C-alpha positions in Angstrom: 1.5 -2.9 -22.2 -1.0 -5.3 -20.6 -0.8 -6.4 -16.9 0.0 -9.9 -18.1 2.9 -8.7 -20.3 4.3 -6.7 -17.4 4.0 -9.6 -15.0 5.6 -11.9 -17.5 8.6 -9.5 -17.9 9.0 -9.3 -14.2 8.7 -13.0 -13.7 11.4 -13.6 -16.4 13.7 -11.1 -14.8 13.2 -12.5 -11.3 14.0 -16.0 -12.6 17.0 -14.8 -14.5 18.6 -12.2 -12.2 17.4 -12.8 -8.6 20.3 -14.9 -7.6 22.9 -12.7 -9.2 21.4 -9.6 -7.7 21.2 -11.2 -4.3 24.9 -12.1 -4.5 25.7 -8.6 -5.6 24.0 -7.2 -2.5 25.5 -9.8 -0.2 29.0 -8.8 -1.4 28.2 -5.2 -0.5 26.3 -5.6 2.7 27.7 -8.9 4.1 24.1 -9.7 5.3 21.9 -12.2 3.4 18.7 -11.0 4.9 19.4 -7.4 3.9 20.5 -8.5 0.5 17.2 -10.4 0.0 15.3 -7.3 1.1 17.3 -5.1 -1.3 16.6 -7.5 -4.1 12.9 -7.4 -3.3 13.0 -3.6 -3.1 14.7 -3.6 -6.5 12.0 -5.7 -8.2 9.3 -3.6 -6.4 10.9 -0.5 -7.9 10.8 -2.1 -11.3 7.1 -3.1 -11.0 6.2 0.5 -9.9 8.2 1.9 -12.8 6.4 -0.5 -15.3 3.1 0.6 -13.8 3.9 4.2 -14.8 5.8 3.8 -18.1 7.5 1.2 -20.2 11.1 0.5 -19.5 13.2 0.2 -22.7 15.9 -2.0 -21.2 14.7 -3.7 -18.0 18.0 -5.5 -17.4 19.9 -2.2 -17.5 17.3 -0.6 -15.3 17.8 -3.5 -12.7 21.6 -3.1 -12.6 21.5 0.7 -12.5 18.9 0.7 -9.8 20.9 -2.0 -7.8 23.9 0.3 -7.8 21.7 3.2 -6.7 20.3 1.1 -3.8 23.7 0.3 -2.6 24.8 3.9 -2.8 21.6 5.0 -1.0 22.3 2.5 1.8 25.9 3.7 2.2 24.8 7.4 2.3 22.1 6.6 5.0 24.6 4.7 7.1 27.2 7.5 6.8 24.6 10.1 7.7 23.5 8.2 10.8 27.2 7.8 11.9 27.9 11.5 11.3 24.8 12.5 13.2 25.6 10.2 16.1 29.2 11.5 16.2 28.3 15.2 16.1 25.2 15.1 18.3 25.9 14.3 21.9 22.2 13.9 22.6 21.9 11.2 19.9 21.0 7.8 21.2 23.8 5.3 20.7 21.4 2.3 20.5 20.1 3.2 17.1 16.5 3.6 18.4 14.8 6.7 17.4 12.0 8.5 19.2 8.7 7.8 17.5 5.9 10.3 17.7 2.3 9.1 18.2 1.5 10.4 14.7 4.2 8.2 13.2 2.9 5.2 15.1 -0.6 5.9 13.8 0.7 6.3 10.2 2.5 3.0 10.6 -0.5 1.2 11.8 -2.6 2.6 9.0 0.0 1.7 6.4 0.1 -1.9 7.8 -3.7 -2.2 7.7 -3.6 -0.9 4.1 -1.0 -3.6 3.1 -2.9 -6.3 4.9 -6.1 -5.3 2.9 -4.1 -5.5 -0.3 -2.8 -8.9 0.7 -6.4 -10.1 1.1 -6.2 -10.5 -2.7 -3.7 -13.4 -2.5 -4.2 -16.9 -1.0 -3.4 -17.6 2.6 -0.2 -19.5 2.1 1.3 -16.8 -0.1 0.3 -14.1 2.4 1.7 -16.1 5.3 5.0 -16.8 3.5 5.3 -13.0 2.7 4.6 -11.9 6.3 6.9 -14.5 7.8 9.7 -13.2 5.6 9.0 -9.4 5.8 7.7 -9.1 9.3 9.3 -11.9 11.2 12.6 -12.0 9.2 12.5 -15.7 8.2 15.0 -16.5 5.4 13.8 -18.1 2.2 15.5 -21.4 3.0 13.8 -21.5 6.4 10.4 -20.8 4.8 11.0 -23.4 2.1 11.8 -26.0 4.7 8.9 -25.1 7.0 6.4 -25.3 4.2 8.0 -28.2 2.4 8.4 -26.2 -0.8 11.4 -25.0 -2.9 13.2 -21.7 -2.4 12.0 -20.8 -5.9 8.4 -21.2 -4.7 9.1 -19.0 -1.8 10.5 -16.4 -4.2 7.4 -16.6 -6.3 5.1 -16.2 -3.3 6.9 -13.1 -2.2 7.0 -11.6 -5.7 3.3 -12.3 -6.0 2.6 -10.2 -2.9 5.0 -7.4 -4.1 3.2 -7.3 -7.4 -0.1 -7.0 -5.6 1.2 -4.1 -3.4 3.0 -2.4 -6.3 -0.1 -2.6 -8.5 -2.1 -0.6 -5.9 0.7 1.8 -4.9 1.1 2.7 -8.6 -2.5 3.8 -8.6 -1.7 6.4 -5.9 1.7 7.5 -7.3 
């Protein structure tokens, strides 16, 4: 399958299912920002999967993966709660100690992503960073740039495709 075919499949699925998937995640998390992040993660997983192998039924993959993301989230939250309840030394503020190695790894990963984003235009990169790094909502970005929410979604998806394309090379 060509890159254009994969991109066309993803764009069609984003157009058709993004709103429904975001609503699905909002009902389960009660947090629109987290729901948008989970929706992006879901499409990112689809792109990575398509980079490795064809997906026979992309719609089924999306909804199965969405359920898995929700289950993973609940397991993580439950694990953190159990750890905090059974470990008297656990910090109650949810802040973990970060080693210098982890800080360095994070900086290197951010630099790597920023290099990948050099392949997209400035506006697209800015919209993506304002959403992912600064937590701006799609509606806020649309208003700030004088564009539609759909355009914001396309910009973010364009960046995710760029990142996934290169992460698939390393997977």
